[in-house]
C-alpha positions as CSV (number, residue, x, y, z in Angstrom):
1,M,10.7,-36.9,5.6
2,A,7.2,-38.2,6.3
3,N,7.6,-37.6,10.1
4,Q,8.6,-33.9,9.4
5,I,5.5,-33.4,7.2
6,T,3.3,-35.0,9.8
7,A,4.8,-32.9,12.5
8,T,4.2,-29.7,10.5
9,L,0.6,-30.6,9.7
10,F,-0.4,-31.6,13.3
11,S,1.4,-29.1,15.4
12,N,1.0,-25.4,16.2
13,W,-2.8,-25.4,16.1
14,H,-4.1,-22.0,17.3
15,F,-7.5,-20.4,17.3
16,I,-7.6,-19.1,13.7
17,R,-6.4,-22.5,12.4
18,V,-9.1,-24.3,14.3
19,F,-11.7,-21.7,13.3
20,R,-10.8,-22.2,9.6
21,A,-11.1,-26.0,10.0
22,G,-14.5,-25.6,11.7
23,I,-15.8,-23.3,8.9
24,A,-14.5,-25.8,6.4
25,V,-16.4,-28.7,8.1
26,F,-19.6,-26.5,8.2
27,A,-19.1,-25.6,4.5
28,F,-18.6,-29.3,3.5
29,S,-21.7,-30.3,5.4
30,E,-23.9,-27.6,3.9
31,A,-22.5,-28.3,0.4
32,W,-23.4,-32.0,0.9
33,R,-26.9,-31.1,2.2
34,T,-27.7,-28.5,-0.5
35,G,-25.7,-29.9,-3.4
36,D,-23.9,-26.5,-3.9
37,S,-20.6,-27.1,-5.7
38,L,-19.4,-23.5,-5.1
39,L,-19.7,-24.0,-1.4
40,L,-17.8,-27.2,-1.7
41,G,-14.9,-25.4,-3.4
42,M,-14.8,-22.7,-0.7
43,G,-14.8,-25.4,2.0
44,G,-11.9,-27.1,0.2
45,I,-9.9,-23.8,0.1
46,L,-10.6,-23.3,3.9
47,A,-9.7,-26.9,4.7
48,L,-6.4,-26.6,2.8
49,Q,-5.6,-23.3,4.6
50,A,-6.3,-24.9,7.9
51,L,-4.3,-28.0,7.1
52,F,-1.2,-26.3,5.8
53,N,-1.5,-23.3,8.2
54,V,-1.5,-20.6,5.4
55,G,-3.8,-17.7,5.0
56,C,-4.4,-15.2,2.2
57,C,-0.8,-13.9,2.4
58,G,0.9,-17.2,3.0
59,V,3.0,-18.1,6.0
60,G,4.2,-14.7,7.5
61,G,3.6,-12.9,4.2
62,C,1.8,-10.0,5.8
63,A,4.0,-9.7,8.8
64,V,4.1,-6.3,10.5
65,P,7.6,-4.9,11.1
66,G,8.7,-4.9,14.7
67,K,9.6,-2.0,16.9
68,G,13.1,-1.8,15.4
69,G,11.9,0.2,12.5
70,K,10.2,-0.3,9.1
71,A,11.2,-3.4,7.2
72,G,13.2,-2.6,4.1
73,S,13.3,1.2,4.7
74,D,16.3,3.2,3.9
75,S,17.4,6.3,5.9
76,V,15.9,9.4,4.4
77,T,17.8,12.7,4.4
78,Y,16.0,16.0,4.0
79,E,17.4,19.2,2.6
80,E,16.0,22.6,3.5
81,V,14.7,24.6,0.5
82,K,14.8,28.4,0.8
Protein backbone atom coordinates (compact mmCIF):
# COMPACT_ATOMS: atom_id res chain seq x y z
CA MET A 1 0.00 0.00 0.00
CA ALA A 2 2.74 2.47 0.95
CA ASN A 3 4.75 1.60 -2.18
CA GLN A 4 1.72 2.30 -4.37
CA ILE A 5 1.16 5.72 -2.77
CA THR A 6 4.86 6.56 -3.10
CA ALA A 7 4.85 5.49 -6.75
CA THR A 8 1.80 7.66 -7.45
CA LEU A 9 3.26 10.75 -5.78
CA PHE A 10 6.72 10.53 -7.35
CA SER A 11 5.91 9.41 -10.90
CA ASN A 12 4.50 11.10 -13.98
CA TRP A 13 5.94 14.56 -13.32
CA HIS A 14 5.24 16.76 -16.33
CA PHE A 15 5.70 20.47 -17.02
CA ILE A 16 2.48 21.72 -15.35
CA ARG A 17 3.10 19.64 -12.24
CA VAL A 18 6.66 20.96 -11.90
CA PHE A 19 5.39 24.49 -12.62
CA ARG A 20 2.82 24.25 -9.80
CA ALA A 21 5.50 23.00 -7.44
CA GLY A 22 7.79 25.87 -8.39
CA ILE A 23 5.06 28.45 -7.86
CA ALA A 24 4.26 26.82 -4.50
CA VAL A 25 7.90 27.07 -3.40
CA PHE A 26 7.98 30.72 -4.49
CA ALA A 27 4.71 31.43 -2.62
CA PHE A 28 6.03 29.75 0.53
CA SER A 29 9.25 31.76 0.41
CA GLU A 30 7.41 35.04 -0.15
CA ALA A 31 4.90 34.22 2.59
CA TRP A 32 7.76 33.54 5.01
CA ARG A 33 9.56 36.72 3.94
CA THR A 34 6.50 39.02 4.20
CA GLY A 35 4.47 37.21 6.85
CA ASP A 36 1.42 37.01 4.57
CA SER A 37 -0.85 34.16 5.69
CA LEU A 38 -3.08 34.36 2.59
CA LEU A 39 -0.08 33.72 0.35
CA LEU A 40 0.89 30.84 2.61
CA GLY A 41 -2.55 29.28 2.07
CA MET A 42 -2.36 29.72 -1.70
CA GLY A 43 1.09 28.15 -1.70
CA GLY A 44 -0.30 25.23 0.27
CA ILE A 45 -3.09 24.70 -2.25
CA LEU A 46 -0.62 24.77 -5.14
CA ALA A 47 1.72 22.41 -3.30
CA LEU A 48 -1.08 19.91 -2.74
CA GLN A 49 -2.14 20.16 -6.39
CA ALA A 50 1.43 19.47 -7.50
CA LEU A 51 1.95 16.65 -5.03
CA PHE A 52 -1.28 14.78 -5.80
CA ASN A 53 -1.36 15.70 -9.53
CA VAL A 54 -4.79 17.33 -9.45
CA GLY A 55 -5.97 20.60 -10.89
CA CYS A 56 -9.11 22.63 -10.54
CA CYS A 57 -11.16 19.91 -12.21
CA GLY A 58 -9.51 16.95 -10.53
CA VAL A 59 -7.76 14.14 -12.37
CA GLY A 60 -9.25 14.10 -15.87
CA GLY A 61 -12.39 15.94 -14.77
CA CYS A 62 -12.22 18.43 -17.65
CA ALA A 63 -11.29 15.95 -20.33
CA VAL A 64 -12.13 16.88 -23.89
CA PRO A 65 -13.94 14.13 -25.83
CA GLY A 66 -11.92 12.39 -28.51
CA LYS A 67 -12.53 12.34 -32.24
CA GLY A 68 -15.09 9.55 -31.87
CA GLY A 69 -17.85 12.02 -31.02
CA LYS A 70 -19.18 13.95 -28.10
CA ALA A 71 -19.06 12.30 -24.69
CA GLY A 72 -22.52 11.40 -23.45
CA SER A 73 -24.39 12.64 -26.50
CA ASP A 74 -27.42 10.86 -27.84
CA SER A 75 -28.25 10.73 -31.51
CA VAL A 76 -30.60 13.52 -32.48
CA THR A 77 -33.30 13.10 -35.11
CA TYR A 78 -34.79 16.07 -36.88
CA GLU A 79 -38.25 16.42 -38.31
CA GLU A 80 -39.08 18.79 -41.14
CA VAL A 81 -41.79 21.30 -40.25
CA LYS A 82 -43.90 22.66 -43.14
